[in-house]
N, C-alpha and C positions, 0 to 999 in steps of 0.2 A: 611587478607583483602579479602573481597568477590568481585567477579566480578560484574561490574555494569549491571543492567538489560537492555537488548537490547530494541531498540525502538519498540513500539507496532506494527508498520506496518511491521516489519521484521519477525514477528511470523505468519506463514501461517495458524495456527489453531485458531487464536484469531479473534473475531468479525464476524465469518461466520454466516449467517442467514439460510443456508441450501438450499436456492432456486437456482436451476441451471439456468444459464443465459449465455449470450455471453459477453466476456470481451470487454470493450470500447477501450482498447489498441491494443490487438493483434487479437481479434475476435474469439479466441478459447473458448470452453465451460469451465465455471468455476463456483464456488459457489459465490453467491452475498454476499458482506460484508456490514457492516453498513454504510460505506462511499460510496457505489456504486458498480457497476458491474465491478470490476477490479480484474484480477488474481493476485496472489502474486507477481510475477516478475514485472508485469506492474505497480502495485501499488507502489512498492519500487522505481522504476524509476520515477514515477510521484511525489512522496513525495520528492525525492532528487532534482528534478527540481524545485519544489515549494520552498524548503529550500534554494537553490542556488539563486533563484530570490529574496527572502527576504533578504538574505545576501548581494546581490549586491545593493539592495535598501538602506540598512543601511550604506553603505560606504559613 
């Protein structure tokens, strides 16, 4: 049995556009991604917050 593919936002090399920018979350310098100026760690936290919000709404 193969391991499931991780969520796309957990892969720091995926979706990079190459433009250097300032992260919306922590303010550090990072590469802009297709969904905005979020560094890898801040984007994972952001997506998990969004997922939790939707899960709470579905209860």
